[in-house]
N, C-alpha and C positions, 0 to 999 in steps of 0.2 A: 504494500500500500504506500502511496506517495506521502511525503512529509514536506513541510514548508517552513522556511525562515520568513518571518515578518519583521522587517528592519525599519525602524523609525529614527530619523536623524535630524538634528538641527545643525546645519552647516555653519561653522564658525570661521572657516578659512577657505575661500573659493579656490585658491591656488592649490591647496593640499587635496581638496576633493577631486580636482581635475587630474592631479597626479595619481591619486589613489584609485579612481574609478576603473581605468584600464587594467590595473593590476588585479583588482578584485574580480573583474569580469573574466580575466584569463584563469584565475584560480577557480572560480565557480565552474567554468566550462571544463577545466582539466579534472575537476573532482566529481563531475557528473551532474551538476546542477543546471537548471534552466530558469532564466529570468522570466517571470510572468508580468511584472510591473517594475519600472524604474523611473521614479519621479512622475512627472505629469500632473494633471489636475486631480484634486481631491476635495472632499467635503467632510470635515471632522464633525461628527454629531455629538460625541461625548469625550471627555478626558482631555489630556494635553494635546496641543497641536504641534506637529512636526513639519518642517519644510520639505523634507524628502522622505518618501515612503517607497520601500522596495519589497517585493515578494519573490522568493526563489523557491522553485519546486525541486525536490530531490526524489530519487526513485524509492527511498525507504527512510524510515526514522534512523536506522543504523547509519546509512550513508550521510544523512544530514549531520548526525552527531560526529561522525568521523571527519567530515569536512570542517566542522567548527573547530575541532581539536587538532587539525592538521597544521604542519609548519607553514604551509602556504597561506592559510587563513589567519593563523595566530600572528604571523609576522606583520600584519597590517593593523591589528587591534590596538597597538600602542599609539597610533596617530591620533592627534586631536584635529578633527575635521571641522 
């Protein structure tokens, strides 16, 4: 069964996000993920608002967890975007 990352981000540094995005896209693809949404229009009905919303589909929960814990993914988590 498919599993999903739902990523909500407030971008603090546009230059860093421009550098990060292609690296993240390459890692997602290499690890078996597929972007379903990356930015675009949104309408927040409840809770905190974020300026960037991303949804990534993974083949399974195990794959999603392995991708999150992978060196390719972890190497970008230290960035303040």
